[in-house]
C-alpha positions in Angstrom: 99.5 58.8 -221.7 99.4 55.6 -218.9 95.9 54.7 -217.4 95.6 55.2 -214.0 93.9 53.5 -210.9 90.0 52.9 -212.2 91.2 52.8 -215.7 93.9 50.5 -215.5 91.9 47.7 -213.5 89.2 48.2 -216.2 92.3 47.5 -219.0 93.0 44.9 -217.5 89.2 43.1 -217.2 88.5 43.8 -220.3 91.8 42.0 -221.5 91.0 39.1 -219.1 87.6 39.3 -220.9 88.9 39.4 -223.8 91.4 36.3 -223.2 88.6 34.1 -222.0 86.4 34.7 -225.4 89.4 33.9 -227.3 89.8 30.7 -225.3 86.6 29.6 -225.4 85.6 30.8 -229.2 88.8 28.2 -230.0 87.1 25.4 -227.6 83.6 25.6 -229.1 85.3 25.3 -232.6 87.4 22.1 -231.6 84.1 20.6 -230.1 82.0 21.6 -233.1 84.7 20.6 -235.8 85.3 17.0 -234.2 84.4 13.6 -236.0 83.2 12.3 -232.3 80.4 14.2 -231.7 80.4 16.1 -228.3 78.2 14.9 -225.6 74.7 16.5 -225.1 75.8 16.9 -221.4 79.2 18.6 -222.2 77.7 20.8 -224.9 75.0 22.0 -222.5 77.6 22.4 -219.7 79.6 24.7 -222.5 76.7 26.8 -223.3 75.7 27.4 -219.7 79.6 28.4 -218.9 80.4 30.7 -221.5 76.5 32.3 -220.7 77.7 32.8 -217.3 80.9 34.3 -218.2 78.4 36.8 -220.2 80.5 36.2 -223.3 79.2 36.8 -226.6 80.9 34.1 -229.2 79.6 33.6 -232.9 79.4 29.9 -232.3 77.4 29.7 -229.6 74.1 30.6 -230.8 74.8 27.5 -233.3 75.7 25.5 -230.1 72.4 26.2 -228.5 70.5 25.6 -230.9 71.9 22.0 -231.4 71.5 21.2 -227.6 67.9 22.6 -227.8 67.2 19.6 -230.8 68.9 17.4 -228.8 67.3 18.0 -225.3 64.0 17.8 -227.8 64.9 14.7 -229.2 65.7 13.2 -226.1 62.6 14.0 -224.0 60.9 12.1 -226.9 62.9 9.2 -226.9 62.1 8.8 -223.2 58.8 9.4 -223.9 58.5 6.6 -226.7 60.8 4.1 -224.0 58.2 4.8 -221.3 55.1 3.7 -223.5 57.2 0.6 -223.8 56.7 -0.2 -219.6 53.2 0.9 -219.5 51.1 -2.6 -221.4 50.7 -3.6 -224.6 48.3 -1.2 -225.8 51.0 1.8 -225.7 53.9 -0.2 -227.1 55.3 2.1 -229.8 55.7 0.4 -233.4 58.8 -0.6 -234.7 58.6 1.6 -237.4 58.3 4.3 -234.9 61.7 3.7 -233.0 63.2 3.0 -236.4 62.1 6.7 -237.5 62.8 8.3 -234.1 66.2 6.5 -233.8 67.4 7.9 -237.4 66.6 11.2 -236.4 68.6 10.7 -233.3 71.5 9.4 -235.3 71.5 12.6 -237.4 71.9 15.0 -234.5 75.1 16.6 -234.1 75.7 16.0 -230.5 75.9 12.3 -228.9 73.0 11.8 -226.9 72.9 8.7 -224.4 69.3 7.3 -225.0 70.5 6.8 -228.9 72.8 3.8 -228.1 69.7 2.2 -226.3 67.1 2.9 -228.7 69.5 1.7 -231.4 69.5 -2.0 -229.0 66.0 -1.9 -228.6 65.3 -1.6 -232.5 68.1 -4.4 -233.3 66.0 -6.9 -230.6 62.8 -5.4 -232.0 63.9 -6.1 -235.2 65.2 -9.7 -234.5 61.7 -10.8 -232.9 59.8 -10.0 -235.3 62.2 -11.9 -237.9 61.9 -14.6 -235.5 57.8 -14.4 -235.3 57.4 -14.0 -239.5 59.9 -17.3 -239.4 57.5 -19.4 -237.5 54.6 -18.1 -238.8 55.6 -19.2 -241.9 56.6 -22.6 -240.8 53.2 -23.2 -239.1 51.5 -22.1 -242.5 53.9 -24.8 -244.1 52.8 -27.2 -241.4 49.0 -26.8 -241.5 49.0 -26.8 -245.3 46.9 -30.2 -246.2 48.5 -32.1 -248.9 45.8 -32.3 -251.3 45.7 -36.2 -252.6 46.2 -37.6 -248.7 43.2 -35.6 -247.9 41.1 -36.9 -250.7 42.6 -41.0 -249.9 41.8 -40.3 -245.9 38.7 -38.7 -246.6 37.3 -41.3 -249.0 38.4 -43.9 -246.5 36.9 -42.4 -243.5 33.8 -42.5 -245.6 34.0 -45.9 -246.2 34.5 -46.9 -242.8 31.8 -44.9 -241.8 29.3 -46.4 -243.9 30.2 -50.0 -243.1 30.1 -49.5 -239.4 26.7 -47.6 -239.7 25.8 -51.2 -242.1 26.7 -53.3 -239.7 28.8 -55.3 -242.0 31.7 -57.3 -240.2 34.0 -56.4 -243.3 33.5 -52.2 -242.1 34.6 -53.2 -238.9 37.7 -55.1 -240.5 38.4 -51.7 -242.1 37.8 -49.6 -239.4 39.8 -51.9 -237.4 43.0 -51.2 -239.4 42.6 -47.6 -239.8 42.8 -47.4 -236.3 44.5 -49.8 -234.6 42.8 -52.9 -232.5 39.7 -52.1 -230.2 40.7 -51.0 -226.7 39.0 -54.6 -225.3 41.5 -56.5 -227.6 44.2 -54.3 -226.4 44.1 -55.0 -223.1 43.8 -58.7 -223.6 47.0 -58.5 -225.4 48.7 -56.6 -222.8 49.8 -54.0 -225.0 50.6 -50.6 -222.9 49.3 -47.2 -224.3 
């Protein structure tokens, strides 16, 4: 028994919808199984197209969940990055950026903010390492040498005692430690 008129058109429309469903199902299967992650933009477009075609596909729910998770992460990443431009009191800690990046890298979809955040984490880590190196170097430079400090303090105390007592030998010691007196420097023509 052959479908006639309206039944034939309905059968053709149904067959076309089934064919589109199979095509989309195969496409979703390929995109979700690839080693290269699908971009968030492409995945969101696929979800929209399948929903617009009013197709019910088994993998669509999972893809929709992936898109929702990626968009939520994207919003969080944008908020953290916006904090960086509002002033020092609002800047996120390096650990906060590292934690956010770790979550972003685990997403099943490729989100465009992840590489930018990865670069910012690398740069912040480099700056932190440089700052630590400089602080360590500054600590080494400012550490007094115990023997030299004791000798210098004793010499300064002797010079001060001699200068206060008015002795000529004290002036000679002070001049030897600090250099010639300014008037003598000028007389000898030594430029400072």
